[in-house]
N, C-alpha and C positions, 0 to 999 in steps of 0.2 A: 330914244327912250322906249323900252318895251312895255307891253301891257302886263300889269300885275294881277295875278289871280290868287285869291285865297281859297284853299281847299280845306274844308272842314269835314273830317272823316275819322272815326275811331277805329276802323279796321286798318291795321298797319300795312298789310299787303296791298289793299286797294289804294290806300293813301300813297304808298310808294309808286304804284303803277301809274296812277293819275299824275303825280308829280313828274315822273320820268317822261311821260308822253307830252305833257304841256311844255316842259323845258326843252324837249327835243324839237318842238315847234317854235322855240325862241321866246316863250313867255317867261316872265319872272314869276316864281311861285313862292308863296308863303303858306304855312300850314297851321292847323290847330286840330287837336284830337278830342276836344270837348267843347261844350257850349260856352262856358265862361271864358275860356281861352280864345274862342272865336270872336267874341265881342271885343276883347282886349286887342287882338291882332287887327281886326277890322278897323278899330278906331285909331290905332297907331300907324298902320301901314297904308291905309286908304287905298284898298285894291280897286281895280277897274271892273272886276267880276268876282262874285262869290259862288263857289260850288259847295252846296250845303247838304249834308246828310240830315235826316230827320231824327233818327234814334241815336242820341248822343248822351254821354254822361254829363252831369252837372245841370245843364239846361237843354231841353229838346231843340231840334232844329226849328220847330214852330215858334218857340219862345225867342230864339236868336233872331229869326226873321222879323217877328213882331217888334222886337226892341230896335233892331237896325232900321226898320222902316220909319221910325220916329225921327231918325237923325240923317238918313241918307237915301239917295235914289239909285245907288249902285245896283246894277242888275244882279239878281239872285236866282240861281238855277238849283232847284232841289233835286238831288240825286239820291234815291232811296230804294230800299227793298220793299217798301210798302206799296202795294199795287191796287188797293181798294179805291174805287172812284171817290169816295168821301174824303180820303186822305189828299187826293189831288185837288179837290174842290177847296178844302180847308187851306191847303198850302197856297193856292192861288189867291184866295180871298184875303189872307193875312199879308200878302205883298210879294210873294215869289213871282218872278217873271216867266218862269217855265218850270216844268216838273217832269223828270225822267226817272224810270225805274232802272235799277242796277241789273246787269246781265246775270 
């Protein structure tokens, strides 16, 4: 049984790149392109890890993280273009396990 990763990203190119690279390493990948879909997929697919963008349609990554933390302890890695220290602090305080900026 392979590790399942949920990638939540609204940039189609980045989503495809991440998906390709994780699958190449034999991870099972499920995806969502907005915050509402992310919650739906996380609840139905029960991933082992969530890679979460912050700036999403429907619900922000912050809101998705906050909601998921009420229900699950799955590791959440925020991957975002937001580089301000305050963004990282908020992300970690609401329940993200790590915070990385996009290249």
